[in-house]
N, C-alpha and C positions, 0 to 999 in steps of 0.2 A: 495326438500333438495337439497343444492348445493353440487352435488359429488365433484366437483375442492375442496371445502374447506374443506370437510372431510377427502378426500384419497388424499396423494401424488402419484405422477405420478409414474408409473411403473418403474423398474429400478434403482428407488432413494433409494429403502428400502421400507418394508411395516412399516408404520408409525402407528401413535394411530387410534385404529378402523380398521385397513388393513385387519386384519386376521379374518376367518370366526367365530372363537372361541375367538375373543379377547374380546366380551362382551354377555355372556350368554342369556342377555334379548334379544338379537335380535332372538332366537330360539323361541319364544313366538308371535313373531308378523310377520304372515306371508308376509305381504305386503314388510317388512325392508328385511326378509329373502330372497324375489325372488331377491330385489334389491343387497344385499350383493353378492348372487349368479350371479348374470347378471356381476356385477363389476368383479368378481373372474374369470370370463369366459374371459372376457375383458382384465384383466390381463395376463392372462397364454397365450391367444393369442399375446400380445403385447411382452411379454417374448421371445416367439419362433421368433416374428419377429427381436426383439432385437439381439437374439443369430444371425440369420440368417446374419443381416447386419453387427455382428461381425466378422464372418467367411469372408465373403466379402470384409471387411475391412481388414483383413490377407492378403487375396488373393491377394488383390492390394498392400500391403506393399512387399510381396514375389516378386509379377511380376515386379516392380519397382525397388527393388535392385537388381534383374537379369539383368534388362536394363544396358546398357553403361551410366556410371553418376548416375546410381541410387541413390546412397550414396550420392547423392549432397544435401547438408546441406538445400537449399531452397526448394526440393522436399520435404523433409521430415519433416518442417517445414509447407509447403503447408497441408501436408496429416493431420499434427498435428491439425492444423487449422479446418478441414474439420470435423474430429472428433469430437473436441471439440465444433462446432458449433451445431453438429448433436445432442451431449449429452445435448444441452442446457435444461434445466428444464421449458417445454411449461408452465407450470401452474405457474410458479413464474414470470410472465413477468410483474408482478406489483410493480416489485423491485423500479423502478422508483418514484412510488407514494411516496413510504416511504421515499426519501431522501428528506434531508433540503435545497430546491434549495433557493437561494437569489431572491429577487425581480428583474425583467427582466429591463433591463436598455432600456429605452424608448427614449433616448436622438437620435437625427438625427444621423445618420453615413453616410461618403462617400463612394463612391465605391471601394477604396482603402481594405475596408474589406467586401464591402456588394457582390461584384462581384464574387460570387461563382459558381463552377458547379452543387452546391444543394446537396453535398454527408453530410452524417451524421455520429457522430463519431462511431456510430456502424457498420458502413459500412467496419469499417476497421479490426473487429473480435479481438478487443481490451478486455483484461481480464475484468471481470463485475465487479471488484474491482476498476480497474481502471477509468472505465466509470464513477463508481460512484464518484469518487472523482471530474472527468471533471466536471460533472453536478452540483455539490455542488460548484464547484470554482466559477459556473456563466458563463460557456462557454455552448452557446446553439448548435450551429453548427460550423465546420472548416472554418478558414478564408482561403483567397485565397493560402498565403504561408503555411498554414497546410495542406490544402487538396492538394498541390502539394509535399511537404516532408515527410509528416506521412508515406503512402505508399512503399515511395521509400526505407525510411530509414530502413522500415520493413525488407526490403529484403535484407540488409547485405552492400548496394553500397555504395560508397563515394558520398557525395554530395558537391556541391558548390553552394549557393542559396544567392540569392541579394533582399532583398525586404527593403521597406521603414520603417524607426524608426516608431515603435507603431501599426504594423499590425499584431502582433501575433508570432512574430520569437521564442520567448522563450518557448512558448508550442509546437511550430512545431517540436523543438528537444527533449524537455523535456517528452513527450508522448511516441514517439517511444523509448526513454531510458529507462523508467518506465517499459515497455511493454516487453523489451527484457532482464530485469533483472531477474536471477533465485534467488528467495530469500530464498531457502535452501542452496545455496553455498556460503559461509561467506568469498568471498574474493572481492577486489575490482575491479567492471565490466564496471563502467562507468567512465570517467573524463570530467568533464567541465570547460574549463578554461575561464575565463574573465579577462579584463587588470586591474579592479578598484576592491576597497575592497567592496565598497558598491553595486557593481552590483552583486558580489558573494553572500553578504547576500540576496540580492532581488531573485536570481536566487535559492538558495536553499530554500528559502521559498518557491516559486512556486511548487520546486518539492517535497515537504514536503506536500504540501496541495493538489496537483494530488494524492500523493502516499499515502494519510492518509488511506485507506482501504487496503493498503499492508501492509506487514512486510517487507519493505525496509527501510533500514539505510541508512540516509542521512548527510554526513560530510563537513561542509565548513571550508576551511582554508586560509588565507589570510596573509599576513605578519601585523607588529605592534601587532600580538598577542602572548601569550606566547607559544614557541615553545614545552616546556614540556609538557603544556596541549595538543596540538594536537599529540605528541608523544604516551602519554598514552591514549588517546581516539582511535588511529590507533589500539591498542592491542585488543579493541573490534570489533567486528563485523562491517565493513562498506561495503556496496554495490554502493554506488554513491558517488564522491566526486567532490566538487566544490570547486574550488579556483584562486590564483593568481598564474603564472608561475612559479616565484622565489622562494616561499613557498613550493610548491609541489615537485618540482625540489631538494630542500633543504632534503626534508624527503624522496624522493625517495634515494639519495645519500647516507643518513644516514642509509640506509637498512628498515627504519621502515615501509615505504608506499611501498608496493609491488604491482607491476603494471605488472608482467607477465601474468595475467588472466584477465586483463583490454582489453574488445574487442571491445570498443566504445570509440573515443576521440570526442569530441565536441568542438569548438572554435567560442565562441559568441564574436561580433565585432572582426572580424578576421584580419579586416586590421591595427587594433590597435596592435594586439598582433605580425602582422608581420613586424611591425615596428622595426628600431635599438635596440629600448629600450628593446623590449621583446622576438624577432626571435632567437637570440642565446640559450636562457633558453627552446624555446618552442621546437627546434631540438634537444636539449641534452635529454629532457624529451622523445620525440616518441623513443629515443634508448632504454628506458626501457619497451617498449611497446611491445607484439608478433608481428610478422611479418604480422599476418593476420588480424591486427586491422582495422576497419573502423574507417576513420576519416570525420567529417563532419563540414563545414565552413559556416558561417553565418554571412552576415554583410549588411549595408546600402551602403557602398562605397567599392569598389575595386580597388586599385591601382595596377601598374605593379608588385609589390613585391610579390602577391598573386598569380599570374600565374606562376612565378619562382617556389614558395613553391609547387604549384598544380601539377606541370610538375615531380617535386622530389616525392613529398610522395602520392599522389592520384592515384591509379589506376583506369582507365576508370571512372572518376566521371561524376553524374550526373549532369548537369547545369541548375539551375532553376535559371531564370531572371524577376522578376515582376518589373521591374524599367522602364517601358516607358516615366516615366519623374521622375525627381529626387526629388522634394520638394511634400509633401503631399499636397493632392487637397482640404483637408479640412480648409488649414491654410491661413489667410490672412495676406500679408505681407506690411508695411507702412517703409517707414524712415521720421524722422523730422530732418531737417537742422538746427544744431546748434552751437553756440559755446562752447568751453570747459566749461567755466564759467557759463554758461546756462543750463548744464546738469541737476543740482539737481532740479532747477526750472522747468525745462521740466517733470521731473520724477513725482514731486509733482503735476503737471497739470493732468499727465495719471492717477495717483490715484486717483483724485477727480472725473476724467471723464469717468474712464473705470469700466465695470460691472467684478471686478476681483474673482474669486472662490479663485485662489492661482496663484502665480505669482513667477518665477525665472528670476532672474536680473545677467546677467553675465557681469563680468570684467575682464580685460587681466592681471592682477596681484594679488597679495595676499594682498600686501598693499591697494590698490583702495577697495578690496573686505571689507576688516574691516572697512576703512575711510568711505565707502559707507552706509555701515550697519549702524554704527553710527548717521550719517546724518538723515537716514531715520528713525532711533527711535525716533531722536530729533524732527523730524517732525510730531512726534505722531501716525505712523504707526506701526504695529507690524512685526517684523522683525528676522531672523535668518541668520547666515552665516556659510560657509563651504569653508574649502580649504585644500592641501594637507599638509601643517604645522601642522594643528590642530592634538593634541593626537588622537588616533585610537576612543578610548572609547567615546570622545568627538562627533567625527566625527559620530560614530554610533548612539548617541543619537539625536544629530541634524536630521539627516538623519529619524530615526525612527519617532520622533515626527512632522517634517513636513510632513513626509508622513499619518501621523494618524491626520492630520489637525489642529494640536494646534497652528498653525501660517499660516498668509494669504502668506507673501514675505519671499523667500528664494534668498538672496546673494551667488553668488559664482564664481570660475573660471571653466577652461573646466574641472576639476574633474568630474563635475556634467552630462556632455554632453553624457556619453557614457551609453545608454541602461536604464537609469533610469525612471521608469515607474510610475508616480503617477498619476492617473486619473482625480483628481479634477484641474491640471493646465491646465487653458486656456489662459494666457498670458504670453508670453516670451519677455523680454527687455533686447536688447543689448544695455548696458549701453555705454560699449566702443564696436566699432565694431570689428569683427574678423578679422585675417589677411588672411586667405583662406576659399575655398569653402566649402571643406569637415567640417571645424569646424561648420562653419554657419549652414549647414546641419543639423549636428546632434544637434547643439543650438536649431534650430527652433523647431525639431522633438520632442523637450521635451513637446509643447503643442499639443493639438490635438490627444490625445492616443486613438489607435483603431476604428479611423475613425470619431472620434469627431472632433468639430469644435474648432477652436484656432487663437490666433491673436498673430504676431510678429510685435514688433515696434522697430526699429533701430535709435539711436541717432548716427548723422552723423556730424564730423566736416569736416572744410574744406582738411584737410590730408585724411582723408577717401575716396574723392570722386570717386578717381582712382578705390579702391578695390571695390567699391559699383559697377561699372560699371563692373567691370571684374569679379564678382561674378555672378551678372545677366546673363551675357555670358556665363559661364562655366555652370551655372546650367539650362539654359534655361529658366529662370522665370522672372516676371516682380515684381519689389519693388517699389510700388506706393508712391507718396507724401502723408503723411497723412492730410486727410480732418478735418475741423473745427467740424465736429459732426462726429461720428462713429457708425454706426448701430448695435446696439446689437446682432441682429439676426445672425450676419455673424460670433460669436463667442460664442454665448451663447444658441444655440437649441439644 
């Protein structure tokens, strides 16, 4: 008989069949009676041992609290973690077997995400319910940025983290945020700021999926949606708020978004949030937070404005820099030298020759986005388009449908360069070449997500030639001339 299956572990409570008199029929069967008595003795010994451990832990608490700095929250957190880990129910180690884990991703991955220290998510003493969400999301083990960020964020330190697009930055801050939230305290405890509405929706979805076994209420709020609906939602419990700076600041000024208990502020795509467009709103918003808040900044690029902000608002930040080179290792970059009037013909040729799962095609203006989308449709290819002047509901629908694979090609402006994570995108085409290296880096980073391979093709006119050279120099990368035949293995493995 399997004792583990029938008897719950001591200290968790005597379960079905656990008491000696739970089933009178045991008395008439000597072998089983002997079995029950043996387990009962084992239980009593374990209870004595458990009580002794509990007494030692109490003494440890008293000793630590008598030491100078003994009330330090990090010490208390450490002790709580120790107590929790010792109280783990050893008989329920099969909890992983009951999870609905998606099929493993067997595609080739580059060392941007595989060069890890070999840590497991369980090494961070996360809540069981959070671990369940992590594994059911399909995460197997932490990527390098997650290995660096999660343990530091859990200590309460400020972080300035720089890592490439598509290497797991979102989970690197969502996991510690969800771990630190007290679900019994119905106040906003974490705010995640992002620069675009699409990224806000995507980030809130990741939080909900990772925290689906936790009782944590996630709310997303952005401009372009009903302010009244957001105000009504804030009268309900909210633990984690994701949104764009302008809308959250508006709600805070109205007194409906209470941030006095918010202990963690996370800024994703921090370089964009600290541009002149957003920085005043971000700095006003910080005034609504308590002085003891923790600030985490994440981005792939960090211009000078970030250093100024860091010096003023971050307290002894932990610096993480995983950018030995700027562009992703798995992305092959080509240019095709064309005249402006040849661009559509060139694009048509690329569509016929490339093995495209999904592609994102970038233009430099709203008008060109709509005109190009019309041309692509006339050529007989499925195509969506998205830009900032569209109604928000329409934008949301296009983003959702493209993400779910309803269409193969998406034409857009730089609205779509920030953080948008669509795993199936393996080709990015710059129909119009960008003006600066940061924009180029973020555009190209839409392919080759999480270490997978990708292809970037740039249509270059005579006027773009100096920009191409300058961006190559600034990023320390080589953009080669497109060959007559492109091997599928470099972007489809």
